[in-house]
All heavy atoms as a GROMACS GRO file, in nm:
protein
  580
    1CYS      N    1   0.084  -0.117   0.000
    1CYS     CA    2   0.000   0.000   0.000
    1CYS      C    3   0.090   0.124   0.000
    1CYS      O    4   0.182   0.136   0.080
    1CYS     CB    5  -0.089  -0.002   0.123
    1CYS     SG    6  -0.194   0.142   0.135
    2GLN      N    7   0.063   0.213  -0.090
    2GLN     CA    8   0.139   0.338  -0.100
    2GLN      C    9   0.043   0.455  -0.088
    2GLN      O   10  -0.063   0.456  -0.150
    2GLN     CB   11   0.211   0.344  -0.234
    2GLN     CG   12   0.297   0.466  -0.251
    2GLN     CD   13   0.366   0.468  -0.388
    2GLN    OE1   14   0.331   0.392  -0.477
    2GLN    NE2   15   0.464   0.553  -0.403
    3GLN      N   16   0.079   0.551  -0.007
    3GLN     CA   17  -0.004   0.670   0.013
    3GLN      C   18   0.061   0.789  -0.054
    3GLN      O   19   0.179   0.813  -0.039
    3GLN     CB   20  -0.019   0.697   0.162
    3GLN     CG   21  -0.100   0.821   0.191
    3GLN     CD   22  -0.107   0.850   0.340
    3GLN    OE1   23  -0.069   0.769   0.422
    3GLN    NE2   24  -0.154   0.965   0.374
    4LEU      N   25  -0.019   0.862  -0.130
    4LEU     CA   26   0.029   0.983  -0.196
    4LEU      C   27  -0.057   1.100  -0.152
    4LEU      O   28  -0.179   1.087  -0.139
    4LEU     CB   29   0.022   0.969  -0.347
    4LEU     CG   30   0.102   0.854  -0.407
    4LEU    CD1   31   0.071   0.839  -0.554
    4LEU    CD2   32   0.250   0.876  -0.387
    5HIS      N   33   0.002   1.214  -0.132
    5HIS     CA   34  -0.070   1.335  -0.094
    5HIS      C   35  -0.041   1.440  -0.198
    5HIS      O   36   0.074   1.467  -0.229
    5HIS     CB   37  -0.024   1.381   0.044
    5HIS     CG   38  -0.093   1.506   0.088
    5HIS    ND1   39  -0.043   1.630   0.063
    5HIS    CD2   40  -0.209   1.524   0.154
    5HIS    CE1   41  -0.124   1.721   0.113
    5HIS    NE2   42  -0.226   1.659   0.168
    6HIS      N   43  -0.148   1.498  -0.254
    6HIS     CA   44  -0.129   1.600  -0.357
    6HIS      C   45  -0.211   1.724  -0.328
    6HIS      O   46  -0.328   1.716  -0.296
    6HIS     CB   47  -0.166   1.546  -0.496
    6HIS     CG   48  -0.061   1.462  -0.555
    6HIS    ND1   49   0.043   1.514  -0.627
    6HIS    CD2   50  -0.041   1.330  -0.550
    6HIS    CE1   51   0.122   1.417  -0.665
    6HIS    NE2   52   0.073   1.303  -0.619
    7ALA      N   53  -0.147   1.837  -0.342
    7ALA     CA   54  -0.213   1.968  -0.336
    7ALA      C   55  -0.124   2.060  -0.416
    7ALA      O   56  -0.003   2.041  -0.420
    7ALA     CB   57  -0.225   2.015  -0.192
    8PRO      N   58  -0.173   2.157  -0.482
    8PRO     CA   59  -0.313   2.198  -0.494
    8PRO      C   60  -0.390   2.107  -0.589
    8PRO      O   61  -0.335   2.015  -0.649
    8PRO     CB   62  -0.305   2.340  -0.550
    8PRO     CG   63  -0.178   2.340  -0.630
    8PRO     CD   64  -0.084   2.245  -0.555
    9LEU      N   65  -0.517   2.140  -0.604
    9LEU     CA   66  -0.610   2.056  -0.678
    9LEU      C   67  -0.564   2.018  -0.818
    9LEU      O   68  -0.569   1.901  -0.853
    9LEU     CB   69  -0.747   2.124  -0.684
    9LEU     CG   70  -0.850   2.050  -0.767
    9LEU    CD1   71  -0.886   1.918  -0.701
    9LEU    CD2   72  -0.971   2.133  -0.789
   10PRO      N   73  -0.521   2.111  -0.903
   10PRO     CA   74  -0.485   2.069  -1.040
   10PRO      C   75  -0.379   1.959  -1.040
   10PRO      O   76  -0.386   1.866  -1.120
   10PRO     CB   77  -0.434   2.196  -1.106
   10PRO     CG   78  -0.502   2.306  -1.032
   10PRO     CD   79  -0.511   2.256  -0.889
   11SER      N   80  -0.282   1.965  -0.950
   11SER     CA   81  -0.180   1.861  -0.948
   11SER      C   82  -0.236   1.729  -0.898
   11SER      O   83  -0.189   1.623  -0.938
   11SER     CB   84  -0.059   1.904  -0.864
   11SER     OG   85  -0.086   1.894  -0.726
   12ALA      N   86  -0.336   1.733  -0.812
   12ALA     CA   87  -0.397   1.609  -0.761
   12ALA      C   88  -0.471   1.536  -0.873
   12ALA      O   89  -0.457   1.415  -0.888
   12ALA     CB   90  -0.493   1.641  -0.647
   13VAL      N   91  -0.548   1.608  -0.952
   13VAL     CA   92  -0.621   1.546  -1.062
   13VAL      C   93  -0.523   1.495  -1.167
   13VAL      O   94  -0.537   1.382  -1.218
   13VAL     CB   95  -0.722   1.645  -1.123
   13VAL    CG1   96  -0.787   1.587  -1.246
   13VAL    CG2   97  -0.828   1.683  -1.020
   14GLU      N   98  -0.422   1.573  -1.198
   14GLU     CA   99  -0.320   1.532  -1.295
   14GLU      C  100  -0.245   1.409  -1.246
   14GLU      O  101  -0.223   1.315  -1.322
   14GLU     CB  102  -0.222   1.648  -1.321
   14GLU     CG  103  -0.118   1.620  -1.427
   14GLU     CD  104   0.007   1.551  -1.374
   14GLU    OE1  105   0.044   1.576  -1.258
   14GLU    OE2  106   0.065   1.471  -1.448
   15ALA      N  107  -0.207   1.408  -1.118
   15ALA     CA  108  -0.133   1.295  -1.063
   15ALA      C  109  -0.218   1.168  -1.064
   15ALA      O  110  -0.168   1.060  -1.094
   15ALA     CB  111  -0.088   1.326  -0.920
   16ALA      N  112  -0.345   1.180  -1.033
   16ALA     CA  113  -0.434   1.063  -1.035
   16ALA      C  114  -0.441   1.005  -1.176
   16ALA      O  115  -0.439   0.883  -1.194
   16ALA     CB  116  -0.572   1.100  -0.984
   17GLY      N  117  -0.448   1.090  -1.276
   17GLY     CA  118  -0.452   1.043  -1.414
   17GLY      C  119  -0.322   0.979  -1.458
   17GLY      O  120  -0.322   0.881  -1.534
   18ARG      N  121  -0.213   1.031  -1.409
   18ARG     CA  122  -0.081   0.979  -1.446
   18ARG      C  123  -0.046   0.852  -1.370
   18ARG      O  124   0.005   0.756  -1.427
   18ARG     CB  125   0.025   1.087  -1.419
   18ARG     CG  126   0.165   1.052  -1.461
   18ARG     CD  127   0.261   1.171  -1.449
   18ARG     NE  128   0.233   1.261  -1.339
   18ARG     CZ  129   0.273   1.245  -1.211
   18ARG    NH1  130   0.344   1.138  -1.179
   18ARG    NH2  131   0.244   1.333  -1.119
   19LEU      N  132  -0.077   0.847  -1.241
   19LEU     CA  133  -0.038   0.736  -1.156
   19LEU      C  134  -0.138   0.621  -1.155
   19LEU      O  135  -0.103   0.510  -1.118
   19LEU     CB  136  -0.015   0.785  -1.013
   19LEU     CG  137   0.096   0.888  -0.997
   19LEU    CD1  138   0.097   0.945  -0.856
   19LEU    CD2  139   0.230   0.827  -1.033
   20ARG      N  140  -0.265   0.649  -1.191
   20ARG     CA  141  -0.371   0.549  -1.196
   20ARG      C  142  -0.377   0.464  -1.069
   20ARG      O  143  -0.355   0.342  -1.073
   20ARG     CB  144  -0.354   0.459  -1.319
   20ARG     CG  145  -0.350   0.531  -1.451
   20ARG     CD  146  -0.482   0.572  -1.506
   20ARG     NE  147  -0.569   0.455  -1.516
   20ARG     CZ  148  -0.699   0.460  -1.495
   20ARG    NH1  149  -0.757   0.573  -1.468
   20ARG    NH2  150  -0.771   0.353  -1.505
   21PRO      N  151  -0.406   0.525  -0.955
   21PRO     CA  152  -0.412   0.448  -0.830
   21PRO      C  153  -0.528   0.348  -0.832
   21PRO      O  154  -0.622   0.361  -0.911
   21PRO     CB  155  -0.437   0.556  -0.724
   21PRO     CG  156  -0.506   0.666  -0.798
   21PRO     CD  157  -0.445   0.664  -0.937
   22ASP      N  158  -0.519   0.247  -0.746
   22ASP     CA  159  -0.626   0.148  -0.736
   22ASP      C  160  -0.752   0.208  -0.676
   22ASP      O  161  -0.863   0.165  -0.705
   22ASP     CB  162  -0.582   0.029  -0.650
   22ASP     CG  163  -0.471  -0.050  -0.718
   22ASP    OD1  164  -0.469  -0.057  -0.842
   22ASP    OD2  165  -0.386  -0.105  -0.646
   23VAL      N  166  -0.735   0.307  -0.589
   23VAL     CA  167  -0.847   0.373  -0.523
   23VAL      C  168  -0.803   0.514  -0.481
   23VAL      O  169  -0.685   0.538  -0.457
   23VAL     CB  170  -0.896   0.292  -0.400
   23VAL    CG1  171  -0.790   0.285  -0.292
   23VAL    CG2  172  -1.026   0.347  -0.345
   24ILE      N  173  -0.898   0.606  -0.475
   24ILE     CA  174  -0.872   0.741  -0.426
   24ILE      C  175  -0.955   0.760  -0.300
   24ILE      O  176  -1.075   0.733  -0.300
   24ILE     CB  177  -0.912   0.847  -0.530
   24ILE    CG1  178  -0.821   0.835  -0.654
   24ILE    CG2  179  -0.905   0.989  -0.471
   24ILE    CD1  180  -0.865   0.920  -0.772
   25VAL      N  181  -0.892   0.804  -0.194
   25VAL     CA  182  -0.960   0.834  -0.068
   25VAL      C  183  -0.952   0.985  -0.048
   25VAL      O  184  -0.844   1.043  -0.050
   25VAL     CB  185  -0.896   0.761   0.052
   25VAL    CG1  186  -0.968   0.795   0.181
   25VAL    CG2  187  -0.895   0.611   0.029
   26THR      N  188  -1.068   1.047  -0.030
   26THR     CA  189  -1.072   1.191  -0.009
   26THR      C  190  -1.177   1.224   0.096
   26THR      O  191  -1.252   1.136   0.139
   26THR     CB  192  -1.100   1.267  -0.141
   26THR    OG1  193  -1.082   1.407  -0.118
   26THR    CG2  194  -1.238   1.239  -0.195
   27GLU      N  195  -1.180   1.346   0.139
   27GLU     CA  196  -1.279   1.389   0.236
   27GLU      C  197  -1.360   1.504   0.180
   27GLU      O  198  -1.329   1.559   0.076
   27GLU     CB  199  -1.213   1.427   0.368
   27GLU     CG  200  -1.115   1.542   0.354
   27GLU     CD  201  -1.049   1.573   0.486
   27GLU    OE1  202  -0.957   1.500   0.524
   27GLU    OE2  203  -1.091   1.672   0.549
   28ARG      N  204  -1.464   1.538   0.251
   28ARG     CA  205  -1.557   1.641   0.204
   28ARG      C  206  -1.495   1.780   0.208
   28ARG      O  207  -1.509   1.859   0.116
   28ARG     CB  208  -1.683   1.637   0.290
   28ARG     CG  209  -1.777   1.753   0.269
   28ARG     CD  210  -1.887   1.717   0.174
   28ARG     NE  211  -1.969   1.828   0.136
   28ARG     CZ  212  -2.086   1.859   0.190
   28ARG    NH1  213  -2.134   1.784   0.287
   28ARG    NH2  214  -2.155   1.960   0.147
   29HIS      N  215  -1.428   1.813   0.317
   29HIS     CA  216  -1.376   1.948   0.337
   29HIS      C  217  -1.227   1.952   0.307
   29HIS      O  218  -1.146   1.904   0.384
   29HIS     CB  219  -1.404   1.994   0.480
   29HIS     CG  220  -1.550   1.990   0.513
   29HIS    ND1  221  -1.641   2.082   0.466
   29HIS    CD2  222  -1.622   1.901   0.585
   29HIS    CE1  223  -1.762   2.052   0.509
   29HIS    NE2  224  -1.753   1.942   0.580
   30LEU      N  225  -1.194   2.011   0.192
   30LEU     CA  226  -1.055   2.024   0.149
   30LEU      C  227  -1.020   2.172   0.139
   30LEU      O  228  -1.107   2.255   0.117
   30LEU     CB  229  -1.038   1.959   0.011
   30LEU     CG  230  -1.072   1.811   0.002
   30LEU    CD1  231  -1.073   1.767  -0.144
   30LEU    CD2  232  -0.972   1.729   0.081
   31PRO      N  233  -0.892   2.207   0.152
   31PRO     CA  234  -0.853   2.347   0.140
   31PRO      C  235  -0.881   2.400  -0.001
   31PRO      O  236  -0.833   2.346  -0.100
   31PRO     CB  237  -0.702   2.345   0.167
   31PRO     CG  238  -0.671   2.212   0.224
   31PRO     CD  239  -0.781   2.119   0.183
   32GLY      N  240  -0.966   2.500  -0.010
   32GLY     CA  241  -0.991   2.565  -0.137
   32GLY      C  242  -1.096   2.501  -0.226
   32GLY      O  243  -1.132   2.558  -0.329
   33ILE      N  244  -1.142   2.382  -0.191
   33ILE     CA  245  -1.242   2.313  -0.273
   33ILE      C  246  -1.311   2.208  -0.186
   33ILE      O  247  -1.254   2.161  -0.088
   33ILE     CB  248  -1.177   2.247  -0.397
   33ILE    CG1  249  -1.284   2.197  -0.495
   33ILE    CG2  250  -1.084   2.135  -0.356
   33ILE    CD1  251  -1.228   2.154  -0.628
   34ASP      N  252  -1.432   2.173  -0.222
   34ASP     CA  253  -1.496   2.066  -0.146
   34ASP      C  254  -1.475   1.933  -0.219
   34ASP      O  255  -1.450   1.929  -0.339
   34ASP     CB  256  -1.646   2.095  -0.126
   34ASP     CG  257  -1.723   2.094  -0.255
   34ASP    OD1  258  -1.769   1.985  -0.293
   34ASP    OD2  259  -1.735   2.200  -0.318
   35GLY      N  260  -1.484   1.826  -0.144
   35GLY     CA  261  -1.460   1.693  -0.198
   35GLY      C  262  -1.556   1.652  -0.307
   35GLY      O  263  -1.521   1.576  -0.397
   36VAL      N  264  -1.680   1.701  -0.302
   36VAL     CA  265  -1.777   1.668  -0.406
   36VAL      C  266  -1.731   1.724  -0.540
   36VAL      O  267  -1.738   1.657  -0.643
   36VAL     CB  268  -1.918   1.720  -0.369
   36VAL    CG1  269  -2.016   1.698  -0.483
   36VAL    CG2  270  -1.968   1.651  -0.242
   37THR      N  271  -1.679   1.847  -0.540
   37THR     CA  272  -1.628   1.907  -0.663
   37THR      C  273  -1.507   1.830  -0.714
   37THR      O  274  -1.495   1.805  -0.834
   37THR     CB  275  -1.592   2.055  -0.641
   37THR    OG1  276  -1.708   2.124  -0.596
   37THR    CG2  277  -1.538   2.120  -0.767
   38LEU      N  278  -1.419   1.789  -0.624
   38LEU     CA  279  -1.304   1.708  -0.663
   38LEU      C  280  -1.350   1.580  -0.730
   38LEU      O  281  -1.301   1.542  -0.836
   38LEU     CB  282  -1.215   1.677  -0.543
   38LEU     CG  283  -1.102   1.577  -0.570
   38LEU    CD1  284  -1.006   1.630  -0.676
   38LEU    CD2  285  -1.030   1.543  -0.441
   39CYS      N  286  -1.446   1.511  -0.669
   39CYS     CA  287  -1.497   1.386  -0.726
   39CYS      C  288  -1.559   1.410  -0.863
   39CYS      O  289  -1.542   1.329  -0.954
   39CYS     CB  290  -1.597   1.322  -0.630
   39CYS     SG  291  -1.520   1.261  -0.480
   40ASP      N  292  -1.628   1.520  -0.878
   40ASP     CA  293  -1.688   1.554  -1.006
   40ASP      C  294  -1.579   1.573  -1.113
   40ASP      O  295  -1.591   1.523  -1.225
   40ASP     CB  296  -1.774   1.679  -0.993
   40ASP     CG  297  -1.854   1.708  -1.118
   40ASP    OD1  298  -1.918   1.616  -1.171
   40ASP    OD2  299  -1.853   1.824  -1.162
   41LEU      N  300  -1.472   1.642  -1.078
   41LEU     CA  301  -1.361   1.662  -1.172
   41LEU      C  302  -1.296   1.529  -1.210
   41LEU      O  303  -1.263   1.505  -1.326
   41LEU     CB  304  -1.256   1.756  -1.112
   41LEU     CG  305  -1.298   1.901  -1.096
   41LEU    CD1  306  -1.193   1.977  -1.015
   41LEU    CD2  307  -1.318   1.966  -1.232
   42LEU      N  308  -1.279   1.442  -1.111
   42LEU     CA  309  -1.219   1.310  -1.138
   42LEU      C  310  -1.309   1.226  -1.228
   42LEU      O  311  -1.261   1.154  -1.315
   42LEU     CB  312  -1.192   1.237  -1.006
   42LEU     CG  313  -1.081   1.296  -0.920
   42LEU    CD1  314  -1.086   1.238  -0.779
   42LEU    CD2  315  -0.944   1.272  -0.984
   43ARG      N  316  -1.439   1.233  -1.209
   43ARG     CA  317  -1.534   1.156  -1.290
   43ARG      C  318  -1.542   1.208  -1.434
   43ARG      O  319  -1.570   1.133  -1.526
   43ARG     CB  320  -1.673   1.157  -1.227
   43ARG     CG  321  -1.681   1.072  -1.103
   43ARG     CD  322  -1.669   0.925  -1.142
   43ARG     NE  323  -1.663   0.841  -1.024
   43ARG     CZ  324  -1.557   0.769  -0.989
   43ARG    NH1  325  -1.448   0.772  -1.062
   43ARG    NH2  326  -1.559   0.694  -0.882
   44ARG      N  327  -1.518   1.336  -1.454
   44ARG     CA  328  -1.526   1.396  -1.588
   44ARG      C  329  -1.399   1.371  -1.671
   44ARG      O  330  -1.402   1.384  -1.792
   44ARG     CB  331  -1.550   1.546  -1.579
   44ARG     CG  332  -1.687   1.580  -1.529
   44ARG     CD  333  -1.697   1.730  -1.507
   44ARG     NE  334  -1.822   1.764  -1.444
   44ARG     CZ  335  -1.913   1.841  -1.501
   44ARG    NH1  336  -1.890   1.894  -1.620
   44ARG    NH2  337  -2.025   1.868  -1.438
   45ASP      N  338  -1.289   1.338  -1.605
   45ASP     CA  339  -1.162   1.314  -1.672
   45ASP      C  340  -1.154   1.168  -1.715
   45ASP      O  341  -1.168   1.077  -1.633
   45ASP     CB  342  -1.047   1.348  -1.577
   45ASP     CG  343  -0.912   1.347  -1.644
   45ASP    OD1  344  -0.884   1.253  -1.722
   45ASP    OD2  345  -0.833   1.439  -1.618
   46LEU      N  346  -1.133   1.143  -1.844
   46LEU     CA  347  -1.129   1.005  -1.894
   46LEU      C  348  -1.022   0.921  -1.826
   46LEU      O  349  -1.039   0.801  -1.807
   46LEU     CB  350  -1.108   1.004  -2.046
   46LEU     CG  351  -1.225   1.052  -2.129
   46LEU    CD1  352  -1.188   1.054  -2.277
   46LEU    CD2  353  -1.347   0.966  -2.105
   47ALA      N  354  -0.912   0.982  -1.788
   47ALA     CA  355  -0.802   0.908  -1.725
   47ALA      C  356  -0.835   0.863  -1.582
   47ALA      O  357  -0.774   0.769  -1.531
   47ALA     CB  358  -0.675   0.992  -1.723
   48THR      N  359  -0.931   0.929  -1.517
   48THR     CA  360  -0.962   0.897  -1.377
   48THR      C  361  -1.107   0.854  -1.356
   48THR      O  362  -1.146   0.822  -1.244
   48THR     CB  363  -0.932   1.018  -1.287
   48THR    OG1  364  -1.010   1.130  -1.331
   48THR    CG2  365  -0.784   1.054  -1.288
   49SER      N  366  -1.185   0.852  -1.460
   49SER     CA  367  -1.330   0.831  -1.445
   49SER      C  368  -1.368   0.695  -1.390
   49SER      O  369  -1.476   0.680  -1.333
   49SER     CB  370  -1.401   0.855  -1.577
   49SER     OG  371  -1.359   0.761  -1.673
   50THR      N  372  -1.283   0.595  -1.402
   50THR     CA  373  -1.318   0.460  -1.355
   50THR      C  374  -1.249   0.422  -1.224
   50THR      O  375  -1.271   0.313  -1.174
   50THR     CB  376  -1.285   0.355  -1.461
   50THR    OG1  377  -1.145   0.359  -1.487
   50THR    CG2  378  -1.364   0.379  -1.589
   51ILE      N  379  -1.169   0.512  -1.169
   51ILE     CA  380  -1.100   0.483  -1.042
   51ILE      C  381  -1.202   0.493  -0.928
   51ILE      O  382  -1.270   0.594  -0.914
   51ILE     CB  383  -0.984   0.581  -1.018
   51ILE    CG1  384  -0.881   0.572  -1.131
   51ILE    CG2  385  -0.918   0.554  -0.882
   51ILE    CD1  386  -0.773   0.679  -1.126
   52PRO      N  387  -1.212   0.388  -0.845
   52PRO     CA  388  -1.305   0.396  -0.731
   52PRO      C  389  -1.263   0.507  -0.635
   52PRO      O  390  -1.144   0.530  -0.612
   52PRO     CB  391  -1.291   0.259  -0.663
   52PRO     CG  392  -1.229   0.170  -0.765
   52PRO     CD  393  -1.146   0.259  -0.854
   53ILE      N  394  -1.362   0.576  -0.579
   53ILE     CA  395  -1.337   0.685  -0.484
   53ILE      C  396  -1.406   0.652  -0.353
   53ILE      O  397  -1.525   0.621  -0.350
   53ILE     CB  398  -1.390   0.820  -0.537
   53ILE    CG1  399  -1.321   0.857  -0.667
   53ILE    CG2  400  -1.372   0.930  -0.433
   53ILE    CD1  401  -1.380   0.977  -0.737
   54VAL      N  402  -1.329   0.657  -0.244
   54VAL     CA  403  -1.384   0.645  -0.109
   54VAL      C  404  -1.394   0.786  -0.054
   54VAL      O  405  -1.295   0.857  -0.045
   54VAL     CB  406  -1.295   0.557  -0.019
   54VAL    CG1  407  -1.349   0.554   0.123
   54VAL    CG2  408  -1.283   0.417  -0.077
   55PHE      N  409  -1.514   0.825  -0.020
   55PHE     CA  410  -1.543   0.961   0.025
   55PHE      C  411  -1.569   0.956   0.175
   55PHE      O  412  -1.665   0.894   0.219
   55PHE     CB  413  -1.666   1.011  -0.052
   55PHE     CG  414  -1.692   1.157  -0.039
   55PHE    CD1  415  -1.623   1.249  -0.116
   55PHE    CD2  416  -1.789   1.203   0.048
   55PHE    CE1  417  -1.649   1.383  -0.106
   55PHE    CE2  418  -1.816   1.338   0.059
   55PHE     CZ  419  -1.746   1.427  -0.018
   56VAL      N  420  -1.482   1.020   0.254
   56VAL     CA  421  -1.490   1.015   0.399
   56VAL      C  422  -1.537   1.151   0.451
   56VAL      O  423  -1.488   1.255   0.407
   56VAL     CB  424  -1.351   0.984   0.461
   56VAL    CG1  425  -1.358   0.979   0.612
   56VAL    CG2  426  -1.297   0.854   0.404
   57THR      N  427  -1.633   1.148   0.543
   57THR     CA  428  -1.679   1.272   0.604
   57THR      C  429  -1.742   1.245   0.739
   57THR      O  430  -1.792   1.136   0.764
   57THR     CB  431  -1.778   1.346   0.512
   57THR    OG1  432  -1.810   1.472   0.571
   57THR    CG2  433  -1.905   1.266   0.492
   58GLY      N  434  -1.739   1.344   0.822
   58GLY     CA  435  -1.807   1.338   0.950
   58GLY      C  436  -1.933   1.422   0.949
   58GLY      O  437  -1.993   1.448   1.052
   59ASP      N  438  -1.972   1.469   0.829
   59ASP     CA  439  -2.090   1.553   0.818
   59ASP      C  440  -2.215   1.481   0.868
   59ASP      O  441  -2.231   1.361   0.849
   59ASP     CB  442  -2.113   1.597   0.673
   59ASP     CG  443  -2.015   1.703   0.629
   59ASP    OD1  444  -1.935   1.748   0.712
   59ASP    OD2  445  -2.018   1.740   0.511
   60TYR      N  446  -2.301   1.557   0.925
   60TYR     CA  447  -2.425   1.504   0.980
   60TYR      C  448  -2.531   1.610   0.965
   60TYR      O  449  -2.498   1.728   0.974
   60TYR     CB  450  -2.404   1.468   1.128
   60TYR     CG  451  -2.519   1.395   1.188
   60TYR    CD1  452  -2.533   1.259   1.167
   60TYR    CD2  453  -2.615   1.462   1.263
   60TYR    CE1  454  -2.640   1.191   1.222
   60TYR    CE2  455  -2.722   1.394   1.318
   60TYR     CZ  456  -2.734   1.259   1.297
   60TYR     OH  457  -2.838   1.192   1.349
   61PRO      N  458  -2.653   1.584   0.937
   61PRO     CA  459  -2.714   1.451   0.930
   61PRO      C  460  -2.688   1.382   0.797
   61PRO      O  461  -2.660   1.446   0.696
   61PRO     CB  462  -2.863   1.479   0.947
   61PRO     CG  463  -2.882   1.615   0.891
   61PRO     CD  464  -2.753   1.690   0.923
   62ALA      N  465  -2.697   1.252   0.797
   62ALA     CA  466  -2.669   1.171   0.679
   62ALA      C  467  -2.757   1.209   0.561
   62ALA      O  468  -2.713   1.208   0.447
   62ALA     CB  469  -2.684   1.023   0.713
   63GLU      N  470  -2.882   1.245   0.587
   63GLU     CA  471  -2.974   1.279   0.478
   63GLU      C  472  -2.924   1.400   0.399
   63GLU      O  473  -2.932   1.405   0.277
   63GLU     CB  474  -3.115   1.307   0.531
   63GLU     CG  475  -3.182   1.187   0.594
   63GLU     CD  476  -3.136   1.163   0.739
   63GLU    OE1  477  -3.080   1.255   0.803
   63GLU    OE2  478  -3.154   1.050   0.786
   64ALA      N  479  -2.871   1.499   0.470
   64ALA     CA  480  -2.820   1.619   0.403
   64ALA      C  481  -2.698   1.584   0.317
   64ALA      O  482  -2.685   1.633   0.205
   64ALA     CB  483  -2.782   1.725   0.506
   65LEU      N  484  -2.611   1.499   0.368
   65LEU     CA  485  -2.494   1.457   0.292
   65LEU      C  486  -2.536   1.378   0.168
   65LEU      O  487  -2.485   1.400   0.059
   65LEU     CB  488  -2.401   1.374   0.378
   65LEU     CG  489  -2.277   1.321   0.308
   65LEU    CD1  490  -2.192   1.435   0.256
   65LEU    CD2  491  -2.198   1.232   0.401
   66GLN      N  492  -2.630   1.288   0.183
   66GLN     CA  493  -2.675   1.209   0.069
   66GLN      C  494  -2.735   1.297  -0.039
   66GLN      O  495  -2.714   1.274  -0.158
   66GLN     CB  496  -2.774   1.102   0.114
   66GLN     CG  497  -2.707   0.991   0.191
   66GLN     CD  498  -2.806   0.890   0.248
   66GLN    OE1  499  -2.926   0.914   0.248
   66GLN    NE2  500  -2.755   0.779   0.296
   67ALA      N  501  -2.808   1.400   0.000
   67ALA     CA  502  -2.866   1.491  -0.098
   67ALA      C  503  -2.756   1.566  -0.174
   67ALA      O  504  -2.765   1.587  -0.294
   67ALA     CB  505  -2.960   1.590  -0.029
   68THR      N  506  -2.649   1.604  -0.105
   68THR     CA  507  -2.537   1.674  -0.168
   68THR      C  508  -2.465   1.583  -0.267
   68THR      O  509  -2.424   1.627  -0.374
   68THR     CB  510  -2.436   1.720  -0.061
   68THR    OG1  511  -2.503   1.810   0.028
   68THR    CG2  512  -2.317   1.791  -0.123
   69MET      N  513  -2.451   1.456  -0.233
   69MET     CA  514  -2.375   1.364  -0.314
   69MET      C  515  -2.456   1.301  -0.427
   69MET      O  516  -2.399   1.242  -0.518
   69MET     CB  517  -2.318   1.254  -0.226
   69MET     CG  518  -2.218   1.306  -0.126
   69MET     SD  519  -2.140   1.186  -0.016
   69MET     CE  520  -2.220   1.035  -0.043
   70ARG      N  521  -2.586   1.312  -0.425
   70ARG     CA  522  -2.671   1.249  -0.525
   70ARG      C  523  -2.624   1.284  -0.666
   70ARG      O  524  -2.604   1.399  -0.699
   70ARG     CB  525  -2.816   1.291  -0.505
   70ARG     CG  526  -2.914   1.202  -0.578
   70ARG     CD  527  -3.056   1.227  -0.532
   70ARG     NE  528  -3.076   1.179  -0.395
   70ARG     CZ  529  -3.118   1.255  -0.293
   70ARG    NH1  530  -3.145   1.382  -0.312
   70ARG    NH2  531  -3.134   1.205  -0.173
   71GLY      N  532  -2.605   1.185  -0.747
   71GLY     CA  533  -2.560   1.207  -0.884
   71GLY      C  534  -2.410   1.205  -0.900
   71GLY      O  535  -2.359   1.203  -1.011
   72HIS      N  536  -2.336   1.204  -0.789
   72HIS     CA  537  -2.189   1.204  -0.796
   72HIS      C  538  -2.129   1.067  -0.770
   72HIS      O  539  -2.015   1.041  -0.806
   72HIS     CB  540  -2.129   1.303  -0.695
   72HIS     CG  541  -2.163   1.446  -0.726
   72HIS    ND1  542  -2.094   1.519  -0.819
   72HIS    CD2  543  -2.259   1.527  -0.678
   72HIS    CE1  544  -2.146   1.640  -0.826
   72HIS    NE2  545  -2.247   1.647  -0.741
   73PHE      N  546  -2.203   0.980  -0.701
   73PHE     CA  547  -2.149   0.853  -0.658
   73PHE      C  548  -2.245   0.740  -0.688
   73PHE      O  549  -2.365   0.762  -0.695
   73PHE     CB  550  -2.121   0.855  -0.506
   73PHE     CG  551  -2.028   0.967  -0.467
   73PHE    CD1  552  -2.078   1.089  -0.424
   73PHE    CD2  553  -1.892   0.951  -0.475
   73PHE    CE1  554  -1.994   1.192  -0.390
   73PHE    CE2  555  -1.807   1.054  -0.442
   73PHE     CZ  556  -1.857   1.174  -0.399
   74GLU      N  557  -2.191   0.621  -0.700
   74GLU     CA  558  -2.274   0.505  -0.724
   74GLU      C  559  -2.354   0.467  -0.600
   74GLU      O  560  -2.465   0.416  -0.609
   74GLU     CB  561  -2.188   0.383  -0.765
   74GLU     CG  562  -2.123   0.401  -0.903
   74GLU     CD  563  -2.000   0.491  -0.901
   74GLU    OE1  564  -1.937   0.505  -0.795
   74GLU    OE2  565  -1.969   0.549  -1.005
   75ALA      N  566  -2.298   0.490  -0.483
   75ALA     CA  567  -2.366   0.456  -0.358
   75ALA      C  568  -2.326   0.555  -0.251
   75ALA      O  569  -2.216   0.609  -0.252
   75ALA     CB  570  -2.329   0.314  -0.314
   76ALA      N  571  -2.416   0.579  -0.158
   76ALA     CA  572  -2.387   0.666  -0.044
   76ALA      C  573  -2.448   0.603   0.079
   76ALA      O  574  -2.556   0.547   0.074
   76ALA     CB  575  -2.447   0.804  -0.067
   77ALA      N  576  -2.372   0.610   0.188
   77ALA     CA  577  -2.423   0.553   0.313
   77ALA      C  578  -2.399   0.650   0.427
   77ALA      O  579  -2.316   0.735   0.420
   77ALA     CB  580  -2.356   0.420   0.340
   0.00000   0.00000   0.00000
């Protein structure tokens, strides 16, 4: 298992496309951008569109988070 950390955002999206990780783990609240926007950018890029994304957040209530994520992810819990 190898962990990579990338910031700012453009380099993170570029690195994901270049490195093709097995999975991307991100959180909702990121410096300068929210995780939903990051996931949207990754899904729109052909090089990263099929990489599974694990989205971690402590946001509550769950219903509000699910409404925010609707249309961005295959499943939300």
